[in-house]
C-alpha positions as CSV (number, residue, x, y, z in Angstrom):
1,M,-40.4,-6.4,35.2
2,S,-41.6,-4.2,38.3
3,K,-45.2,-4.1,39.4
4,F,-45.5,-0.6,38.2
5,Q,-44.0,-1.2,34.7
6,D,-46.2,-4.0,34.2
7,A,-49.2,-1.8,35.1
8,R,-48.0,0.9,32.7
9,D,-48.1,-1.7,29.9
10,Q,-51.8,-2.0,30.3
11,F,-52.4,1.7,29.2
12,P,-52.4,1.7,25.4
13,L,-52.4,5.4,25.1
14,L,-49.1,5.8,26.8
15,K,-47.5,4.3,23.5
16,V,-48.5,7.4,21.6
17,H,-45.7,9.6,20.1
18,V,-46.1,13.4,20.0
19,N,-44.0,15.5,17.5
20,G,-41.8,12.5,17.1
21,S,-41.1,12.0,20.8
22,Q,-42.7,9.3,23.2
23,L,-45.4,11.0,25.1
24,V,-44.7,11.8,28.7
25,Y,-48.1,12.3,30.4
26,L,-48.1,14.5,33.4
27,D,-51.6,15.9,33.2
28,N,-53.2,13.4,35.5
29,A,-54.8,15.8,37.8
30,A,-57.0,16.8,34.8
31,T,-57.8,13.3,33.7
32,T,-56.0,10.0,33.6
33,Q,-55.6,7.4,31.1
34,K,-57.4,4.0,30.9
35,P,-56.0,0.5,31.4
36,L,-57.2,-2.4,29.3
37,A,-59.2,-3.8,32.3
38,V,-61.4,-0.7,32.1
39,L,-61.6,-0.6,28.4
40,D,-62.5,-4.2,28.3
41,A,-65.2,-3.7,30.9
42,S,-66.8,-1.0,28.8
43,R,-66.7,-2.9,25.8
44,H,-68.0,-6.0,27.3
45,Y,-71.0,-4.3,28.6
46,Y,-71.9,-3.0,25.2
47,E,-71.1,-6.3,23.6
48,T,-72.8,-8.7,25.8
49,I,-75.4,-7.2,28.3
50,N,-76.5,-3.7,27.0
51,A,-79.9,-2.9,28.3
52,N,-81.7,-0.6,30.5
53,I,-81.8,-1.4,34.2
54,H,-84.0,-2.1,37.1
55,R,-87.3,-2.1,35.0
56,G,-87.0,-5.1,32.5
57,T,-87.7,-8.7,33.2
58,H,-85.9,-10.0,30.1
59,Y,-82.4,-11.5,30.4
60,L,-80.3,-8.6,29.3
61,A,-82.2,-6.2,31.7
62,R,-81.5,-8.5,34.6
63,A,-77.9,-9.0,33.7
64,A,-77.3,-5.3,33.3
65,T,-79.0,-4.5,36.5
66,E,-77.0,-7.1,38.2
67,A,-73.8,-5.8,36.9
68,Y,-74.7,-2.2,37.7
69,E,-75.5,-2.9,41.3
70,L,-72.5,-5.3,41.8
71,A,-70.4,-2.2,40.7
72,R,-72.1,-0.2,43.5
73,Q,-71.2,-2.9,46.0
74,N,-67.5,-3.2,44.8
75,I,-67.0,0.6,44.9
76,A,-68.6,0.9,48.4
77,S,-66.3,-1.8,49.7
78,H,-63.3,0.1,48.4
79,F,-64.1,2.7,50.9
80,G,-65.1,0.5,53.7
81,V,-68.7,1.3,53.3
82,S,-71.1,-1.5,54.6
83,D,-74.3,0.0,53.0
84,P,-74.0,0.3,49.2
85,A,-77.2,2.1,49.0
86,E,-75.4,5.1,50.5
87,L,-73.3,5.5,47.3
88,I,-75.1,7.6,44.6
89,F,-73.8,7.4,41.0
90,T,-73.5,10.8,39.5
91,S,-71.8,12.1,36.3
92,G,-68.7,13.1,38.3
93,C,-67.4,15.2,41.2
94,T,-69.0,18.4,40.0
95,D,-72.4,16.8,39.6
96,S,-71.9,15.2,43.1
97,I,-71.2,18.7,44.7
98,N,-74.1,20.2,42.9
99,L,-76.3,17.6,44.2
100,A,-75.2,18.1,47.7
101,A,-75.4,21.9,47.5
102,H,-78.8,22.0,45.8
103,C,-80.3,19.5,48.4
104,L,-78.6,21.0,51.4
105,A,-79.8,24.5,50.4
106,S,-83.3,23.5,51.5
107,R,-82.1,23.3,55.2
108,L,-80.5,26.7,55.1
109,H,-82.0,30.0,56.5
110,P,-80.9,33.7,56.2
111,G,-77.8,34.2,58.1
112,D,-76.7,30.7,58.2
113,E,-73.0,30.2,57.2
114,I,-71.1,27.7,54.8
115,L,-67.5,27.4,55.1
116,I,-65.3,26.6,52.1
117,S,-61.5,27.4,51.7
118,T,-59.2,29.3,49.5
119,L,-57.9,26.2,47.9
120,E,-61.1,25.1,46.3
121,H,-61.7,24.3,42.7
122,H,-64.4,26.2,41.2
123,S,-66.7,23.1,41.5
124,N,-66.5,23.5,45.1
125,I,-67.1,27.3,45.0
126,V,-69.9,28.1,42.5
127,P,-72.5,25.5,43.8
128,W,-72.3,26.8,47.3
129,Q,-72.5,30.5,46.1
130,M,-75.7,29.5,44.3
131,A,-77.0,27.7,47.4
132,C,-76.4,31.0,49.3
133,Q,-78.2,33.0,46.7
134,R,-81.3,30.8,47.1
135,S,-81.2,30.7,50.9
136,R,-79.6,34.0,51.9
137,A,-76.9,32.1,53.7
138,V,-73.4,33.5,53.9
139,L,-70.4,32.1,52.3
140,K,-67.2,32.3,54.2
141,I,-63.7,31.4,53.2
142,I,-61.0,29.7,55.2
143,P,-57.7,31.4,54.4
144,C,-54.4,29.9,53.7
145,N,-50.8,30.8,54.4
146,E,-47.8,31.5,52.2
147,C,-47.1,27.8,51.9
148,G,-50.6,27.0,50.4
149,E,-51.7,25.4,53.7
150,L,-55.0,26.2,55.4
151,D,-54.9,28.4,58.3
152,Q,-56.2,26.1,61.1
153,N,-56.3,28.7,63.8
154,A,-58.5,30.9,61.5
155,F,-60.7,27.9,60.6
156,Q,-61.4,27.1,64.5
157,Q,-62.3,30.9,65.1
158,M,-64.6,30.8,62.2
159,L,-66.6,27.8,63.5
160,S,-69.7,28.6,65.4
161,E,-73.5,27.4,65.6
162,R,-74.2,29.6,62.7
163,V,-72.0,27.3,60.4
164,K,-74.2,24.7,58.9
165,I,-72.0,23.4,56.1
166,V,-68.3,22.9,55.8
167,A,-67.2,21.9,52.2
168,L,-63.5,21.2,51.7
169,T,-61.2,19.8,49.3
170,W,-59.0,16.9,50.7
171,I,-56.1,17.5,48.2
172,S,-55.8,20.8,46.2
173,N,-55.9,20.2,42.5
174,A,-53.6,23.2,42.0
175,F,-51.0,23.0,44.7
176,G,-51.2,19.4,46.0
177,T,-51.9,20.5,49.5
178,V,-53.2,17.8,51.7
179,N,-55.8,19.2,54.1
180,P,-56.3,17.4,57.5
181,V,-59.9,16.5,56.7
182,K,-60.4,14.1,59.6
183,E,-59.5,16.8,62.2
184,M,-61.4,19.4,60.3
185,T,-64.5,17.2,60.2
186,R,-64.3,16.5,63.9
187,A,-64.1,20.2,64.7
188,A,-67.0,21.0,62.5
189,H,-69.0,18.2,63.9
190,E,-68.6,19.7,67.4
191,H,-70.6,22.7,66.2
192,G,-73.2,20.7,64.4
193,A,-72.0,21.4,60.8
194,V,-72.5,18.9,57.9
195,V,-69.1,18.3,56.2
196,M,-68.8,17.5,52.7
197,I,-65.3,16.4,51.2
198,D,-64.3,17.0,47.6
199,A,-62.1,13.9,47.1
200,A,-61.5,14.3,43.4
201,Q,-57.7,14.5,43.8
202,A,-57.3,12.3,46.9
203,V,-59.1,9.0,45.7
204,P,-56.5,8.3,43.0
205,H,-53.5,8.8,45.4
206,R,-54.3,7.1,48.7
207,G,-56.5,4.7,50.5
208,V,-59.8,6.0,52.0
209,S,-61.7,4.9,55.0
210,L,-64.8,6.8,55.2
211,A,-65.5,5.6,58.7
212,D,-62.2,7.0,59.8
213,I,-62.8,10.4,58.3
214,D,-66.4,10.4,59.4
215,C,-67.5,13.1,57.0
216,D,-71.2,13.4,56.0
217,L,-70.9,13.5,52.3
218,F,-67.9,12.6,50.1
219,A,-67.5,13.4,46.2
220,F,-65.2,12.0,43.6
221,S,-64.8,11.5,39.9
222,G,-64.1,8.3,38.0
223,H,-61.9,9.9,35.3
224,K,-59.3,10.9,37.9
225,I,-58.8,7.2,38.9
226,Y,-58.5,5.6,35.5
227,A,-62.2,5.2,34.7
228,P,-64.2,6.8,31.9
229,T,-65.3,10.4,32.0
230,G,-69.1,10.9,32.9
231,I,-69.1,8.9,35.9
232,G,-68.5,9.5,39.6
233,A,-70.3,9.2,42.9
234,L,-71.5,11.0,45.9
235,W,-71.5,8.9,49.2
236,G,-73.6,10.2,52.1
237,K,-74.6,8.9,55.5
238,R,-78.0,7.3,55.2
239,E,-79.7,9.3,57.7
240,L,-78.6,12.6,56.0
241,L,-79.6,11.4,52.5
242,E,-83.0,10.2,53.7
243,S,-83.8,13.5,55.2
244,L,-82.9,15.6,52.1
245,P,-85.2,16.2,49.2
246,P,-84.3,14.6,45.9
247,Y,-82.3,16.5,43.3
248,R,-83.9,15.8,40.1
249,G,-87.2,14.3,39.0
250,G,-88.0,11.6,36.6
251,G,-88.0,7.8,36.2
252,E,-86.5,5.5,38.8
253,M,-86.5,8.0,41.6
254,I,-90.1,7.4,42.4
255,K,-92.3,4.7,43.9
256,E,-95.7,6.0,42.8
257,V,-96.8,9.0,40.7
258,T,-100.2,10.6,40.2
259,F,-100.9,14.0,38.9
260,D,-101.6,15.1,42.4
261,H,-98.7,13.5,44.3
262,T,-95.5,11.7,44.0
263,T,-93.9,9.2,46.5
264,F,-90.2,9.1,46.2
265,N,-88.1,5.9,46.0
266,D,-85.6,4.5,48.5
267,L,-81.9,5.1,48.5
268,P,-80.0,5.2,46.3
269,F,-82.5,5.3,43.7
270,K,-84.1,8.5,45.1
271,Y,-81.0,10.5,43.7
272,E,-80.6,8.6,40.4
273,A,-83.4,10.0,38.1
274,G,-83.5,8.8,34.6
275,T,-81.2,6.3,32.8
276,P,-77.7,6.2,34.4
277,N,-74.4,5.8,33.0
278,I,-74.6,2.1,33.3
279,E,-71.3,1.2,31.4
280,G,-69.5,4.0,33.2
281,A,-70.5,2.6,36.7
282,I,-69.2,-0.9,35.6
283,A,-66.1,0.5,34.2
284,L,-65.5,2.4,37.3
285,A,-65.7,-0.6,39.5
286,A,-63.1,-2.2,37.1
287,A,-60.8,0.8,37.7
288,F,-61.0,0.3,41.5
289,D,-60.4,-3.3,41.0
290,F,-57.3,-2.4,39.2
291,V,-55.7,0.0,41.8
292,D,-56.9,-2.4,44.6
293,A,-54.7,-5.1,43.0
294,L,-51.8,-2.8,43.0
295,G,-52.3,-1.6,46.5
296,M,-53.1,2.0,47.3
297,D,-50.3,2.4,49.8
298,E,-47.8,1.1,47.1
299,I,-49.3,3.5,44.6
300,H,-48.9,6.3,47.1
301,R,-45.2,5.4,47.8
302,H,-44.5,5.2,44.0
303,E,-46.1,8.5,43.3
304,T,-44.3,10.2,46.1
305,S,-41.0,9.0,45.0
306,L,-41.8,10.6,41.6
307,M,-42.9,13.8,43.2
308,R,-39.6,14.2,45.2
309,A,-37.4,13.4,42.2
310,A,-39.4,16.0,40.0
311,E,-38.9,18.7,42.9
312,E,-35.2,18.0,42.9
313,R,-35.0,18.5,39.3
314,L,-37.0,21.7,39.1
315,T,-35.4,23.4,42.1
316,A,-32.1,23.3,40.1
317,I,-33.5,25.4,37.5
318,E,-32.7,29.2,37.7
319,G,-35.7,31.4,38.6
320,M,-37.8,28.4,39.7
321,R,-40.6,28.8,42.3
322,L,-42.6,26.0,43.5
323,F,-46.1,26.3,45.1
324,G,-47.7,24.4,47.8
325,P,-46.3,22.7,51.0
326,A,-43.3,20.3,51.0
327,D,-45.6,17.2,51.6
328,R,-47.7,18.1,48.6
329,C,-49.4,15.1,46.9
330,G,-50.3,14.4,43.3
331,A,-49.7,17.8,41.7
332,L,-46.6,20.0,41.5
333,S,-47.3,23.6,40.5
334,F,-44.3,25.9,39.5
335,A,-43.4,29.0,37.8
336,I,-40.2,30.3,36.3
337,E,-39.3,33.9,36.7
338,N,-40.1,36.0,33.6
339,I,-41.5,33.1,31.6
340,H,-45.3,32.8,31.1
341,A,-46.7,29.3,31.9
342,Y,-48.5,29.1,28.6
343,D,-45.3,29.6,26.7
344,L,-43.6,27.0,28.8
345,G,-46.5,24.6,28.4
346,T,-46.5,25.1,24.6
347,I,-42.7,24.3,24.2
348,L,-43.0,21.4,26.5
349,D,-45.8,20.1,24.2
350,Q,-43.5,20.3,21.3
351,M,-41.2,18.1,23.2
352,G,-43.9,15.5,23.9
353,V,-44.3,16.3,27.4
354,A,-47.9,17.0,28.6
355,V,-48.5,19.4,31.4
356,R,-51.3,21.8,32.4
357,T,-51.0,25.5,32.4
358,G,-53.3,28.3,33.7
359,H,-55.3,28.9,36.9
360,H,-56.5,25.2,37.2
361,C,-60.1,26.4,37.7
362,C,-58.7,28.0,41.0
363,Q,-58.9,31.7,40.2
364,P,-59.4,32.8,43.8
365,L,-56.2,30.8,44.9
366,M,-54.2,32.4,42.0
367,K,-55.4,35.8,43.1
368,R,-54.4,35.1,46.8
369,F,-50.8,34.5,45.5
370,G,-50.8,37.4,43.1
371,I,-50.3,35.3,39.9
372,S,-52.4,34.5,36.8
373,G,-51.5,30.8,36.9
374,T,-48.9,28.1,37.0
375,T,-47.5,25.3,35.0
376,R,-48.6,22.0,36.8
377,A,-47.1,18.4,36.5
378,S,-49.4,15.8,38.1
379,F,-48.6,12.2,38.7
380,A,-50.1,8.8,38.3
381,L,-49.2,5.1,38.9
382,Y,-47.9,4.7,35.4
383,N,-45.3,7.5,35.3
384,T,-41.7,6.4,35.7
385,P,-38.5,7.8,37.0
386,E,-37.2,8.0,33.5
387,E,-40.1,10.2,32.5
388,I,-39.3,12.5,35.5
389,E,-35.7,12.7,34.2
390,R,-36.9,13.7,30.8
391,F,-39.5,16.1,32.2
392,G,-36.8,17.9,34.2
393,D,-34.5,18.0,31.2
394,C,-37.1,19.4,29.0
395,V,-38.3,22.2,31.4
396,A,-34.6,23.3,31.7
397,R,-34.2,23.3,28.0
398,A,-37.5,25.1,27.5
399,A,-36.5,27.8,30.2
400,R,-33.2,28.5,28.3
401,M,-35.0,28.9,25.0
402,L,-37.6,31.3,26.5
403,R,-35.2,33.5,28.3
C-alpha cells in the first residue's frame, strides 16, 4: 500500500457514496476533509481537558493552556518561526486579513497607496477597500495577462514611496496561478512597503519558509489544510505587530484596565481578545503534524501528478478551455463552449463527483476574462489517479449530455 493510499484511509468521509456512486471529492480549494488524527485531537480535547485557558489555576485550565500554547509552538515550527508569539490565532484567513487591514489602516494617510492584484479572492479585496475608505488611501490593482499571471513589469512600475502596503495571494484559488511572492516582497520592501501574503491556497500544497519569503504578514486558514473550520492564524514580524494597535478589545488582550485607561497585553495575546477556539488550535497543530509526517515536498509532487493527468484528460474534450498558466497549483479551472458551469457541476454531482462552480469569490478576475464563472476541480493529498480517470470520464459524459 502506498503512503498516500494509507493516508487516504485516514479520512472517514471519503467512504461516502453519492447517488449510488463512490464520492470523488475535488472541491479541496473550498475546504478539505479531516483525517482521524485531527478528529481525535478535537474529541480528546473535549473529553479530557476542556477548560478556559490562561486564567485558571485548576488542573483542567492548566492542561488546556499547555495544549493550546504547545499547538502555537508546533505550528510556528512548521513555518520555521523561532518566536511562537508572532503567531496569532484567528478564525481563519479572512479574519487574519481583516485584522491586518484594520490595524494597518491606522498608519495610512490620504494619498497613500495599497497594491493588490487582479487575482485576489474577495477576502483580500474588501478589507483593503474598507481600509481605504477609513484613511482615504488609494487602492491600486496589479493587472494580469491572458495566462492569468501577474504583469511583473506593471507591478514594478506601480511601486513608489507612496505604496505603503502590498497584499498578495500566493496561489490563486480560482486559476491556481503561483505568484513569485519572494521576489515581489523584495521589490516592495525596496520602496518601504509592508507586505502581506494570503497563503490560504499555498499552505496545503507546498512547504513554507517565512524567513525565505521575508514578508511582514502571512495569513492562512486551517480548514484548507485538513483542520476544522473556524481556525487559522496571522503571522507577523514582532516589531510590526508590537507597533500596531489591537484589533478587538476584551479579555486576555489587556494587562490592566481602569475606567480611565487600558494597558494592552504582550504578543500574541494583544490580538487574541476573548475565549479563542482552543480545540481548533489544537486540531490545527494535529493537521500540521499529519502533513509533516507525509512530507510537504512529496505531497506537492503527488498533487502535481494528479493535476497533469487531469489537464491531459480535459484537453481531449471538444470545446474545452483551461484557465491559468501551465504551472498552476492546487486548482484547475475550466469551461466548455456553450455549456454553463452550473449545469456541468450539477450533472457531475449526480455522478458522485464534487467540484465547485461559479466565480469562486473572484468576481473582478472573472470580469477580466469576460466570463461569469468556471468549473473548478481542486486537489488534495488523498486524491488518486483512479479518481482523476473517473473525473475525466464524467466530464466528457456530462458534456455530451449537455450539448
